[in-house]
C-alpha positions in Angstrom: 0.1 0.0 -0.1 1.3 3.4 -0.9 2.5 5.4 2.2 0.3 8.4 1.0 -2.9 6.8 1.5 -3.2 5.8 5.6 -1.8 9.3 5.9 -4.7 10.6 4.2 -7.4 8.5 5.8 -5.9 9.5 9.4 -5.6 13.2 8.3 -9.9 13.0 6.9 -10.4 11.1 10.3 -8.8 13.9 12.2 -10.5 16.8 10.1 -13.8 15.7 10.8 -13.6 15.8 14.5 -12.0 19.2 14.4 -14.8 20.5 12.2 -17.4 19.1 14.3 -15.5 20.8 17.5 -15.1 24.0 15.6 -18.9 24.3 14.7 -19.4 23.5 18.5 -17.1 26.5 19.6 -18.8 28.4 16.8 -22.0 28.8 18.7 -20.0 30.9 21.5 -17.3 32.3 19.7 -17.1 34.4 16.4 -15.6 33.2 12.9 -12.4 34.8 13.7 -11.8 33.0 17.1 -12.7 29.6 15.9 -10.6 30.0 12.9 -7.6 31.0 15.2 -8.5 28.1 17.9 -7.1 25.8 14.7 -4.0 27.0 14.3 -2.8 28.5 18.2 -1.7 25.4 19.8 -1.3 23.5 16.6 1.8 25.9 15.9 3.8 24.8 18.9 2.7 21.1 18.6 4.1 21.3 14.9 7.6 22.8 16.2 8.2 20.1 18.8 7.1 17.5 16.3 9.5 19.0 13.7 12.2 19.4 16.0 12.0 15.5 17.2 12.2 14.4 13.6 15.2 16.5 12.7 16.9 15.5 15.9 16.6 12.0 15.7 18.1 11.7 12.0 20.3 14.6 12.1 19.3 16.2 9.5 20.3 19.9 8.8 17.8 22.8 8.7 17.9 23.7 4.5 18.8 26.9 3.6 15.8 28.0 1.4 15.1 31.5 -0.8 12.4 34.3 -0.7 10.1 32.3 -3.0 9.5 29.3 -0.6 8.9 31.6 2.2 6.1 33.5 -0.5 4.6 30.5 -1.0 4.4 29.6 2.7 2.6 33.0 3.1 0.2 32.6 0.3 -0.8 29.3 1.4 -1.2 30.3 5.4 -3.5 33.3 4.1 -5.5 31.3 1.9 -6.1 28.6 4.4 -7.3 31.3 6.8 -9.6 32.5 4.5 -10.8 28.9 3.7 -11.5 27.8 7.7 -13.4 31.4 8.0 -15.6 31.0 4.8 -16.3 27.1 6.2 -17.0 28.7 9.7 -19.7 30.8 8.0 -21.1 27.8 6.4 -21.9 26.0 9.4 -24.1 28.8 10.5 -26.1 28.9 7.2 -26.5 25.4 6.6 -26.1 22.2 8.4 -22.8 20.6 9.6 -22.5 17.6 7.0 -23.7 20.1 4.3 -20.8 22.9 4.9 -18.3 20.5 5.2 -19.5 18.7 1.8 -19.3 22.0 -0.1 -16.1 23.0 1.0 -14.8 19.6 -0.3 -15.5 20.9 -3.9 -11.6 21.4 -3.4 -10.9 18.2 -4.8 -12.0 19.0 -8.4 -10.7 22.9 -7.9 -7.5 21.8 -7.2 -7.1 18.7 -9.8 -8.2 21.8 -12.4 -5.5 24.0 -11.2 -3.0 21.5 -10.6 -3.4 20.5 -14.1 -3.2 24.1 -15.4 -0.8 26.2 -13.0 1.1 23.4 -11.5 2.5 21.1 -13.7 0.6 18.2 -12.2 -1.3 16.6 -14.9 -3.5 13.3 -14.1 -4.0 10.0 -15.9 -7.5 9.3 -17.7 -8.1 7.0 -14.5 -7.2 9.6 -12.1 -9.4 12.4 -13.6 -12.4 9.7 -13.4 -12.1 9.3 -10.0 -11.8 13.0 -9.4 -15.1 13.7 -10.8 -16.7 10.8 -9.6 -15.7 12.2 -6.1 -16.9 15.6 -7.3 -20.4 14.3 -7.9 -20.6 12.3 -4.9 -20.0 15.7 -2.9 -22.4 17.4 -5.0 -24.9 15.2 -4.7 -24.8 15.0 -1.0 -24.2 18.8 -0.3 -27.7 19.3 -2.6 -29.5 16.4 -2.4 -32.9 18.4 -3.6 -31.2 20.5 -6.2 -29.6 23.9 -6.9 -33.1 25.3 -6.4 -33.5 24.6 -2.6 -29.8 26.0 -2.1 -29.3 30.0 -1.7 -26.9 31.6 -3.9 -24.8 32.9 -0.8 -24.5 29.3 0.6 -23.6 27.8 -2.6 -21.0 30.7 -3.3 -19.4 30.4 0.4 -18.8 26.4 -0.1 -17.0 27.2 -3.6 -14.9 30.1 -2.2 -13.9 27.8 0.8 -13.2 24.9 -1.6 -10.9 26.9 -4.0 -9.0 28.6 -1.1 -8.5 25.1 0.5 -7.3 24.0 -3.0 -4.8 27.0 -3.4 -3.3 26.3 0.1 -3.0 22.3 -0.4 -1.2 23.1 -4.0 1.0 25.7 -2.5 1.8 23.2 0.5 2.8 20.6 -1.8 5.0 23.2 -3.8 6.9 24.2 -0.7 7.5 20.6 0.4 9.1 19.7 -2.9 11.2 22.9 -2.9 13.1 21.6 0.6 14.4 18.2 -0.8 13.7 16.9 2.2 12.4 13.1 3.4 9.1 13.2 2.8 8.5 13.5 6.8 10.9 15.9 7.0 9.6 18.4 4.2 5.9 18.0 5.6 6.8 18.5 9.4 8.9 21.6 8.4 6.4 23.1 5.9 3.8 22.6 8.5 5.4 24.5 11.2 6.1 27.7 9.1 2.9 27.9 7.5 1.1 27.1 11.2 3.4 29.9 12.4 2.4 32.3 10.0 -1.3 31.8 10.3 -0.9 32.3 14.1 1.2 35.3 14.1 -1.7 37.0 11.4 -4.4 36.0 13.6 -3.3 37.1 17.1 -1.9 40.5 16.0 -5.2 41.2 13.9 -7.5 39.9 16.7 -5.4 42.1 19.3 -5.9 45.3 17.2 -9.3 44.5 16.3 -11.2 42.2 18.7 -9.5 41.3 22.1 -13.0 39.9 23.4 -12.5 37.4 21.1 -9.5 36.3 22.4 -10.4 36.5 26.0 -13.8 34.0 24.5 -10.9 31.7 23.6 -9.2 32.1 26.8 -12.5 30.9 28.6 -12.7 27.6 26.9 -9.3 26.1 26.9 -10.3 22.6 27.0 -12.1 23.2 23.4 -9.6 25.4 22.0 -6.9 22.4 22.8 -8.7 19.8 21.3 -9.6 21.9 18.0 -5.6 22.4 18.0 -4.7 19.2 18.6 -7.2 17.3 15.9 -6.0 19.9 13.2 -2.4 19.3 14.3 -2.5 15.4 13.6 -5.0 16.1 10.6 -2.5 18.7 9.3 0.2 16.0 9.7 -1.8 13.7 7.8 -2.2 15.9 4.8 0.9 17.4 4.4 2.6 14.2 4.6 0.5 12.8 2.1 0.9 16.0 -0.4 4.6 15.7 0.0 4.3 12.1 -1.2 1.1 12.4 -4.2 -0.3 14.9 -6.3 -2.8 17.1 -4.3 -5.7 16.1 -6.6 -5.4 12.4 -5.5 -4.6 12.8 -2.1 -7.7 15.3 -1.8 -10.3 12.9 -3.7 -9.7 10.1 -1.4 -9.7 12.7 1.5 -13.2 12.9 0.7 -13.8 9.8 2.8 -14.0 12.7 5.5 -17.7 13.1 4.5 -18.2 9.3 5.6 -17.0 10.3 9.2 -18.7 13.7 9.0 -22.1 12.2 8.4 -21.6 9.7 11.2 -20.8 12.6 13.5 -23.4 14.9 12.0 -26.0 11.9 13.0 -25.2 10.8 16.3 -23.7 14.1 17.7 -25.2 16.6 16.0 -28.7 14.7 15.6 -29.1 16.1 12.3 -31.5 14.3 9.9 -29.1 12.3 6.8 -30.8 12.3 3.6 -31.3 9.3 1.7 -29.2 10.7 -1.3 -26.2 10.2 1.2 -26.1 6.7 0.5 -25.4 7.0 -3.2 -23.3 9.8 -2.5 -21.0 7.7 0.0 -21.2 4.7 -2.7 -19.5 7.8 -5.4 -17.2 8.2 -2.5 -16.2 4.8 -2.5 -15.8 4.3 -6.0 -13.6 7.4 -7.0 -11.2 6.8 -3.9 -10.6 3.4 -5.6 -10.3 4.8 -8.8 -7.3 7.3 -7.6 -6.1 4.4 -5.8 -5.6 2.4 -8.7 -4.4 5.5 -10.4 
């Protein structure tokens, strides 16, 4: 089995729980505060993880040019926007639908990767990506376009676009380090989380200190969100250092399976009949990208 597959499944599982805890936090904290909760404690976790890897294998930290750090900043900013847009989705629609719309990133990443990042796919892989996209659409809009508001759809596609750009830039940065895959993923993860934490902390200190106080009052929930985010990000970043973004994100749509379980069992949200067909299509898409 290719190593990127278990890392992707681990990432999808942890991300589904992170999203669930973020939805719970969004009931008491504003969008930017919920977004910061994802990064705030994950940054020191990533620093410790990277330090352990580099120390254990006695690998020298690479010297990289300005282009690497520019890509890091771009990835950090787009992920902030992607997360904030998804939190807004949680308030407009139910949990499963919000996550489903944001998962449009797999198809967007495939198109952008082929056009702009020199990451073409085989015919089988394209079939897997498109089948996965159909599944996401079916599960996100089970009653058709007429039954979803354009603001909701726009938020979902914008979130998917931002997530796609983030992951494409993360892979680009990982390849630039020329490190072993675990070390490159850890190094890029640390820098992305550090930049995100600094940006969000400075912004909230200047514009909304009360949001930081609201997070301070909920340390357990913030810690759980950051921990899930860190473990999930290790999975995503490692998988994307091994395989193209479109394939990783298409397989990563198994997150919707975990999300539906959490949605039904924890949030008591009613699932649609189309969910079963959608899950079958996700499994078919995942099988196609694995074979590719």
